[in-house]
N, C-alpha and C positions, 0 to 999 in steps of 0.2 A: 731713259726716256723716251717711253712710245710719244708716238707721234701721230696723225695722217698727212697725209699731201694738199686734202684737196679744199681745204676751209683756211677760217680763220689760226687755227690750234697752231695749222702749220707756225704760221708769223706766229703766234702766243713766245710757241716754240724754240725756234731760234729768238728771241726778244731776250728770254728766260736766258738761254745758253751762251748768250752776247753778258748778259749780267755775272751771271756765276762766273767766267772765267775771269771779268777784274775783282773775286773774293778768292782765287787763284782756285778756283772749281771747276772741272773738265765735267762730260757730258758725253757720255753713247745715244747718240738721237739715235732711234730703232720706229723708222720712218715706213709707215702699213700705207697699200692705198696704188695707185701709180707713181710712175718716174717721179721725183722731182724733177719739176720743169728750174734748167741753169739758171736762168734768171732770176725766181727765185732766193737764191742761194745763196750767200753770202759770208767772205774768211773769218771765225770770229775762233780763236787761241785754243785749242784744247777740242775742240770737238772733232768729236768720228762722227760720221754716217752712215748707217745700215742701212737697206733699203729690202722690205719683201714684196713682192709684186700681189695683190691678194683683194677680194672685198672685205670690207669692216664691218663692225659689229651695226651695224644702223641699216643697211643694206638686206636688202629681202632676200631670203634664202643662204644666208651666210656662216652657218653651224661650223659646213665643214670648214672653211673656211678660219672663221676665229679658234678652231681645236687647231689645225697649222698652223696658225703665225700662231699660236702658245705654245708648239713645242717650237717653233725658231728662238722666239722670245725666252726659252729656258735653257736652250744651249748657247745661247748668245750669254746670254748671263752668268753662266758658269766660265764662259772667256776671257770675262770682259770682269769680274769683282767687284761689283758696284758696291759700293758705300748705301745708295742706295736707289729704291726702283720705283720712279715719277713714271706712274699713268695714265696718258690723259684719255682715258677711256675706264672701261667697267668690266668687264670681264676679265680682264687676265689681270685685275690685279686682287684673285681669286688664285692662281699660279703659288706653288709650295718655292715661292723665294726663300732663299735665307736669308736677303734685306729685308731690312722692312720696307713697306709698301704708305707710298702716299699717294690716294690717287683724287683726281680732279672732279666733278662735276662741272663741260663743260655747256651740257646741254644735256637731250635726250630723247626718244623718239615719242614714249609715253607725253610729257609735258608738249614736245613741241605737240601732236596728235592735240590736246586739249584749246591747246589756243590758236589752232589751228583750222580745226575743223568743227569744233564746238561739240566732242563727243569724250570718251576714252578710245582710246587702239583694238583692234581688234582682234579678237582671241588668236590670230598667227601669228600677233607679238606676243605672248605666253613666255614667249621660252628666252625671249630677249631679256624680258621684263625679274627673268627667274637670273638670270648670269649677272644685268645688276645687280640686282638685292645679293648674289653671295659676295661679286664682285665687292662691294661700299661697307659690307659686312669683315671682308679678309684683310682690307687694307688699315693701317694703326694710324691713318687722320686721313680727311676728306674736307676737299676743299673747294670752293665755290667761287668764282666773282663778284659773284648780287648776294642778298640776304637772301631778295626774291629765290634766285637760283635755289639755294639750298634752304630753303622752309619749303620748296614745291620736289627738294628728290624726298624731301623729310615724309610730306606727305605723301610720295607714291611708294617708296622702299622700306618706309619702316623708321626708326628712329637710328640719327647719327649723334654719340654722343661723344663723339673723340671728331667733332667739324668748326669750322671757319672759313670765313668769310677773308677773300684774297684776293685781290683789285687783281685788273691786267693792268697791263701797263706798256706805254710806248715813248719811244724817246723827244721829245721835241724840237731838238734840231735837224729830224730829218726832215718835220713836215712846218717849216717854216709860211708866213703869210705873205703874198704875193700882192698884187695887185689886181683888185677885183673885178670881174667884170661883171655884167649882167647876165648870171647862167646860174642853172639849176641843177648840181650835180645829185646822184643814188648812184652809188656802190657798192655792191656785196654779191653774195652768187644770186645772180639777178632768178635764176633756174627753183630755187628755195621759197616755197609759198611765203614760209613766214617770213622770209623782207615785203612783200607783196609790191612788189616794185610794178606787178598791173596796175596798183591803183598812182600810181605818178606818174606812167605813162596813159592816162587815162584823166587825171588832171590838167597835163600837157598839153591838151586840148583847146584849156583856158584860158590858159594863159600869154603872156606877153615876153617872154624872157623864154628862152629853149633850157630845154630839159636834154643832159649828158648823161647818159649809164655806163659802170662802167664795172665790167664782170663777165662770168660766165654763166650764158645762157641755154648751155647744152645740160642736161642732166645726166649726172655721173651714169647714171643704171638705162639712158638713154630718154628722148624728146628734149624739145625745147620749148619753151615762154615768147611765142608771139610777141615785140612788142611795137604795136607801132606809136609815128609822131614823138618819136623819141632819137635823140643818138646813139645810138650801140655800140661803146671800145673797143669791149671784148673785154677779156682777162689782161692785165697793161702789171709790166711791172713795177716793183713799190715805186723807184724813182720815179718814174712816170706818171703815177696817180698820188702821188706826192706836188706834182706841178700842178694836176688840177686844181688838186685841193686847195692850192694856192689860190687858184684864179676864182674859181665858184666863189660865186658871193652867197651861197644861199643852199645849203646843204638838204637831203627829204627822204626820208627813210621812215613811213607810213606804216612798221611793224608789225605784225602779228605776233609776232616771237621773235625776242631778243634779251640772250641770257648774259651780255653783255654789249658786243656790239664796237670793238676794232676800228671800223671803215668811222663813225659813229666821233670817236676820241682823237682819230687822225683830222677829220674833218675841224674839228673844234680846236684842236689844237693849231690847223693852219687859217681860222681865224674865218670861220661860216657859220651864220648865222643857220641854228637847228630847226629847221620840224621834224618833230617826233609821231611816230605812233602813239597814245596815252597808252603805255601798258606798264604793269609797278616794275621793272627791271631798269625800264628809262627812267621811269620817274625816279626813281631813286638815286638814283648816279645824276639828271640832269632836270632836276625838277630847278624854275626859276632861270634855268639857263639854255632854255629852250620853248619854241612854241608846240604846246600839242592840239592832236587834232587824233581824232576817233580813226581808228585803222582802217577800219572802209567803206569810212563818210569823204568819199571823192572833193565833194562839194566844198568840207570845213576844209579838206587839203589843198585845196584850191582859193580855197581863201585866205590861208594863211600862207601863203606861199605872194599870194596879190599883196599882203598887207607886208612883206620889208620890200617889196620891190616896189613901191612907192613911198613906200619911208625911209630915207638915208640915216634920221635919226637916230628910228627903231633898231633896224638892220646894224646902225654901227650898238647900238646898244646890247643885244642881242651877240655881236659879236666878241663884244668885250667878254662879255660874262661866259660866255662858252668856254674864251681862252682860258680866264681864270680859274674855274672850273677846271677845266682839264691838265690844270697844272696837280689834283689828286692823285690824279691817274697816270703817275710816268716811268718807267722802266725799272727808275733807282727804286722805286719804292715799289715794285714789284717783284725785283729783287731781293730787295732786304726779307719784305713777306717769309718769300722761301728758303729766304740760308738763315731763317728763325724757326719755321715751323721745322725743317733736317733737324737742326741743331734739337726741336724736342722731342723729337720719334728717334733718335739718335742718344736720349737719353741711359734707353737699355737697350744696347745697342745686341743685332743678331749676334748669337758668338763667329770671332774671327772678321770680321767686316768693321774696324775701327775708321774713322771715320778721317784719317789722316791724308788721305789724297792720295792719290798714286802716282801722279805724277806725268802724267800723260801729255808727249808731246806736242809743243804749239805747231799748229799746222793749219792752214787753210782745208774749208767742211771739201771729204772724199767722198763718191758714194762705192762701199766695198757690199761684195760679196758676200748673201749668207755664209755663217759659219760648214755650214751642208759640201756649198759649194765649193769652199778654201780646203 
């Protein structure tokens, strides 16, 4: 399974690997990007973690590193001989792997650009678009975490005849509700304009309750977002972030673009009342379980938060509705969906790659050098 180390795909990958371990399926996790932070690792039976420091395919001027990481992945596949190659990206799905490939559409630059900038991506992204199209066409099965994201991929990259929606999931035991405080929490990649935390910072000036933001403010390609009037916690380990979810009475994400939103799910599991950007994917997941606002309407955002702050009964109803809806999106359900998907694409397995599993030893994750380095 490929992953990157920057955003929610990393958390999704570890959650899925842990669930697959309970089904007796071992995972070789190929992590691309900056080295994983030790605080974001956790012991998972059967997991072997490999890492390559490189630019990611959604970054500018990444073509050389995409090719280099593709060579690394092919060498890794020859060594590990997996039954399935699960690509959490696009370009690498087109590599000549002997094993069948499943590709997941977590997000993409072209759809991000449309939602954030209200226009098509400039011509400099044409090469990226071609690599995405080739990867999706080569995959035996394509999945996406919402129907909205899947349909957007079809509109941008062409027909996807073998595709399905598999919701992301989290383990609710890791996000127990706590004693709620008069506190508004936002979380995610603060540097990402899609999350639109600038609107939440602007709304904070019109609120009596304090606003706290968790997540990295520095863009991985340089620069940071200025946020005044709010408390910034920085990137937090999962367990510490879970404690903030448990404390916060309200979670706000006025997102312009969010194909799924793991932080929204974590907040819902912890019993936060939700205020979300009114976009298709979040409506699909949380309709009638959240208050929705136009993403760039700061006054509407502040008004929705003030309503929840002033009305205990409404806040309790929305908290209960969010927790109830979150039961649809558990790690167990996600894992069962992927086990079924893997089985389906192995109906006609590639020669020499039976699904029996090769019994990787149970171990805590360890970052291993690339095959070339070893």
